[in-house]
N, C-alpha and C positions, 0 to 999 in steps of 0.2 A: 503494499500499499504506500502511497505517496500523496504528498499535498500539492495541489494545483493552485496557481496564482488565480487572482480574480479575472484574468483574461483567458484562463482556460490553458495556459501553456505551463510547462514544467521546467522552471529555470535551472534545475540540477541536471537536466538532460538536454536543454537546448531545444526541446520540441516545439513545434509551431504553436503560436496562439490562435484562437478562433479569429476569423476575419471580423472586422470592426462592426458590421451590421448583422452578424450571426450570433448574437448574445441576447438571451432573454433576460430583461431586466428584472424580472420577477423571481429569477432563480439564482441562488447563491452557490458558486462553486466551491466545494469542500473536497474532502478525501475521497478518492475513487480508486479503481484498479486499472486505470490506463484508458477509460472509455472516453474522456474528454480529449486526450491526445489522439485517440482513433478518429474522433469526430473532426479534430482539426486537420488531420491528413486527409480525410475523405472528403472534406469540403473543397479541397484543392485538387481532387482527382476526378477526372470525368470517366471516359470509356476509351482507352488507348486503341483497342482492336476496332471499335466502332469508328473512331475518328481516322484511323488508317484506311479502312474501307471507303469513307467518305472521300478521303484524298484520292484514292484511286479512281472513284467514279468521276471525280473531277477531271482527273489527268488522263485516264484512258477513254473516257466517253463511252460510246456505243459498245465497244468491245467487253468493258466491264460490266455495264448494265445487262448486256445480254447474257453474260456468264452468271450474273446474280440471279437473273430471271429463271434461267434453266436449272441453276443449281438449287434454288428454293422448290422448284416443281419436282425435279427428277433425281436430285441427289449429286454430290461432288463427283461421285465415280463416273458419272456419264459425261464428264467435262474433259477437255483437253486444253493445255495452255492457259490456265486460269491465273489472273493476277494474284500475287502472293497473298495480300490481305483478304481479298475475297474468298480465296481458298481457305484460309485460316478460320474465317468466320463460319462458313459452311461446315468445315471439319468440327469445329466447337459445337455448333447448333445440333449437328447430327450424332454427336456422341451424347447418348442417354446416361446421365449420372447414375452411379450405382445405388444411390439412395431413392431413386424414383421407381415406383412400381409400375410396370407398363399397363397393368390392368386398370389403374386409376386413370390413366389417360384415355383409354378405351371407354370407361364409363362416363367420363366428363366430370364436371364439378357438381356432384350429386346434391350438395348442400345448397348450391345455386338453383338447380332444376327444381328443388323442393318449394321454391317460392314462386307465387304466382306472378306474372308479367307485371301487373301494376305495382305491386310492392318492390319488385326488382327495380322498377324505374324510380320509385320514391327513394329507395335506399341508395341507388347509384348517383341520383341528382342531389338529394338533400343530406345525405350522409358523406358519401365519398367525395364527390366534386366540391361540395361546399367546404368540407374540411381542408381539401387541397388548396382551395383558393384562399383560405385563411392565412396561408404562409406567404408573407411579403416576398421572400426570395423567389418562390415558385410563381406568385402573381406577377412579379417583375418580368420574368421570362416570357410569360404569356402575353403580357401587355406589349413586350417587345416585338411579338409576331405581328402586331397590328391586326389581331383577328379576335379580340375579347368581346367587348359588349356588342359590337355590331355584328359579330359572327357567332353569337352564343348559342343559337340553335344549331348551326352547323358543327360547332365543337362538341355539343352534347350528342349529336347524331354520330359524329366520328368516334367518340368514346364508346357509345352503345354498340357500333359496328365491331369494334375491336373486341370488347367484352363478350359479345354473343359468340363470335368466331372462336375466341379463346377458350369458352367454357363448354363448347359443343362435345358430345361424345365422339372421341377420334379427332377432334379438331386440331390438337397439338401434336399428332403424329407427323412424321417428316412429309412435307408436301401438302398437309392439311390446311384448311383456311385459317385457323387460328395460328399455326406455326408460321405460316406466310406473314399474316398480319402483324404478329408480335415482332419478327425480325424487321419488318418495314418500320414499325413504330420505333424500334432501336436505332434505325438508320436516320429517321427523322430527327431524333435527339441529337445526332452528330451534326446534321445540317443546321439545326437551330444553334448549337454550340459554336459552330464555325462562324455563323453570321453574327452572334452577340460579341465574339471575341474581335472580330474584324471591325465592328462598330465601337470598340473601345471599352467594353465591359471591365469594370473595376474589380479584378479578382481580390485584392487586399481587403475590399470593403465586403464583397458578397461571396467570395469563393468563386470556384469555376461554375459557369452556367450549366445547369443539368448535371450537377455533381452527384457523387455516390450517396451522399446524405440525403439529398432531395429525391433521388431515385428510390431510396429505401423508404423515405416517408410516403411518397406516392404509392408504393408497393402495399404498405399498411393502409392507406386510405381506400384501397380496393378490395381488402380482405378483413382486416380486423375492424375497421370503422363501420362498414355497412353491416357486418354480421352482428357486431355489438348492438348497433342501432336497431336491427330487426329482432334481437333478443329482447331489447328494451320495449319494443312494439308488441311483443307477445309471441314471437315464433321461437320455439325451443330447438336446440340443436344438441345431439349426444356428443360424448367425448369422441367417438369413432368418426362422426360427421366432421368435427373440427380438425382431427388429425389428418384426415384425407384432404380436407380443404387446404390446410397449410403445406401438405406435401405437394398438392397440385399447384398452388401458387409459388412454392419453392422452385418448381421447374419453370414457371413463368418468369420468376426473377432470374433464373439462370439464362433463359433465351434474351432477356432484356438487358443482359450484361451487368446485373447488380452484383457487387462482391458477395459471395456466400457467407462471409463473415457476419452479415447482417441477418440472414434468414435461416441458416442451416439448422439452428438449435430451436427454432419456433415450432412448437407442436400444439399450442392452445393459446387461448386469449391472454392468459396470465403473462406468458413470455413476450407475446406481441405487444401487451400494454407497457411492458417495462421497456421495450425498444422505443416505442412511441414517445413515452416520457423522456427517455434519454434525448431523443432527436428533438424534442420541443425545447430543450436548453439552447439550441441554435437558432430558434425562431423568435423574433420581435413580435409584439402584438400586431394584429391585422392593420394595414394601412389603406390608403385611398384606392390603390390598385386592387387590393382584396375585396373592398366594399363594392367597387365598380363591377368586378367579375361577378360576385355574389348577387348583386342586384339584377344583373342581366340572366343569371342562372335562375333565379327565382321567377322572373317574367316568363322565361321559357317554360319552366315546370308548370306554372299556373295555365299557360296556353295549352300545354300538352294534356293536362288532367281535365281541363274543360272539354276538350275534344273527346277524350276517353270516357268521362263520366257524364257528359251532357249536363254539367252543373253550371250554375249562374256565376258570372265572373267575380263578384264581391265575395260570395261564399267560398269559391275555390281558392281565391287569393289568401283569405283569412285562414283556411284550413292548411294551405302550404306553409305559411309563416307559423302557424301553431305547431305543425309537424317539425319543422326545422328547429324551432325553440325547444321542443320536447326532446328531440334527438341530441342536441349539443349543449343545452343548458343556457341559463340567462346571461352568464358572463360572456361566452363567446357569441351568443346570438346578438347581444347589445353592441359588442364590438364591431360586429358585421352588418349592423343596421337592419336585422330582422325584427319586425314589428311584433308588438305583444297584442294579441287579440283575445276576444272573450272565448273563442273556440278552444283555447287550451284546455278548459274543463272537460271537453269531450274526449281527451286522450285516454283516461282510464277505460271508457266504454269501448273504444277502438282496441285497446290492449286486451280486454276481456274476450271480445269477439274473436280475435285472432287466436288467443289461447285455447278457447273452446273448439274452434274449427281445427286447430292444429292437433289437438288431442283426439278428435274423431278421426282424422286422417291417420293417425298412428295406431289406434286400437281397432279399428274395423279391418277385418281380415281381407287382404289383397288391395286395400285401397291405396296405401302408401306406394307400392309397387306399380299399381295401373297409373298413379299420378306422375310418377317419374317417367314412365313409359311414354305417357301422353305429351309430356313437356320435352321429350327428347326428339329432335328432327330425325327422320329417317336418313339413311346413307345417301340416297339421291339428293336430298336437300342439302346435305353437308357438301356434296360434290358441287351442287349448283352455287353455293356460296363460295367454294373454293375458286370456281371459275370466275366469279365477279370480283374476288378479291386478288386473284393472281396478278403478278407484275405485268403492267402494260394495260390492264383493263380498267374501264371507268364506268361500270354498269351500276344497276340497282336491282334489288330484289323487292317484289311486292309479295306480301303474304298471300298464301293460297287461300281460297274460301272454302268454307265448309268443313265437314268432318267425314272420315272414312272409317267404317267399321268400328265405331265407338272411340276412334282416336280423335284427339283435338285437331285443329287446323295444322297442316304440315309446315305452315310458316314458322321460321325461326324465332319469331317473337311469340307464337302461340295464342291462347285465348285466355280470358279471365273467367275461372270458375264463378258459378252463382253463389258465392259466399265470401266472407271478409267484408266488414262494414266500413263505409266511408260516408258521413253525411253528404247528402246531395247526390249521391249516386242513384240513377234511376232504374227502375225495374223494366223488363222487357216490354211491359205495357206503356211505359212512358211516365209513370208516377214516381215522384221523388221518394227516395228511401226515407224511413223513419229516423228520427234523431236519436234513437235509442237501440241501435243494433237491429236485428231482424234478419240479417243474412242475405239482403238482396244483392243483386249483381248485375253486371252487363258485359256482353261480349266485348273483348278488347278490339279496339280500333287499331289494328296493326300498322307499324310505321313503314317507312321506305328506307332501306338501308343503301346508302351511297358509298363508294369505294374509292373515288377518284383521288382522295388525298393520300391514299396508301400507295400510289403508283410510284415505283422507284424512279420513273422518268421525271418525276417533279422533285426529286431529292437532290 
């Protein structure tokens, strides 16, 4: 054990201090086991292999891009005369770590599939993305792309595209839609990093853009944060559910180029929360960039839920703000400009309804298994998504209509079962749902998935 100085450095070893804008003023650094030194190093580290591939894409042009396209689809072994960094990236991606059980990738993220699409959208927007935007350093990078408030809907759609592809059964196997999309997201990180550095990004103030700490933070924002929120909202998960969830997301972290020191030992929410608490020591309170991003995100979420639930604008807005505040608490909600609404008192009713529905799904024989099957797209649908997401394409997928032999729609988005309560949701007959539960529902209005921004030709 050793004592760190107030800036996070260890004067006895000459280790680096935290960048000047990467210190939480509400945290007092004390004795630790080298974690602050680790953060100081990782804030200055990007993704060297990713950056090398980006350089080759810029230098070799079409040759490197074509090799990357073919390699992602068909594997490195099918290629000849591949640029060195591209070959190294493909070789790394195709090497399945020993700690990943292949059957988990074939099943997909079961914990995710057990949540109906409406609540997946709520947890993705109001838990994952909102928490990510609360970080000033991450918000600063997103603002720098010039696509935040005015492109909020597009960004939400991009995120949903990747998340759906990544969690499909078999989607992360080599050449699968999630595998391709995740590598493309990694390459997009390199492009943004290069652009920010060229524009004079101050590393001594902020650390490297899209550094390892921020990557780990975002990783947690898409597993720990939404699933803790879902638990808070009445959805229970077993220890086995969470173990598989974190193993699945560990492989996603591997494909994204995140240093395994952050995620390899995480098997449950307890360890994930410890890591997030540590990372929060490097984040200042939310700033104007964070609030701008969150305001745009809330507007997009309100519009999306209005369409899905056919609910009045004012009621939907109040419920979205109430849900965001319920998930994150008053301190963070106030800092992000989330309104206080009278609908907060409805949260216990929503939680109770979710708990009852979840309990019935688990105890009724065969219901749980059928539910996962219904929410798992068929292989042809996965292949269709793969064609849309493959390098060089810029298509879109529209959800298929109807049901087949008791299955829900084959859409990758799926349908919303007629249970789980939200005020304002309308019954199939058009009447508004009661204010005290009742289990009414509506078929989900599936979205359109676009993939143009995952095209390596734009990287």
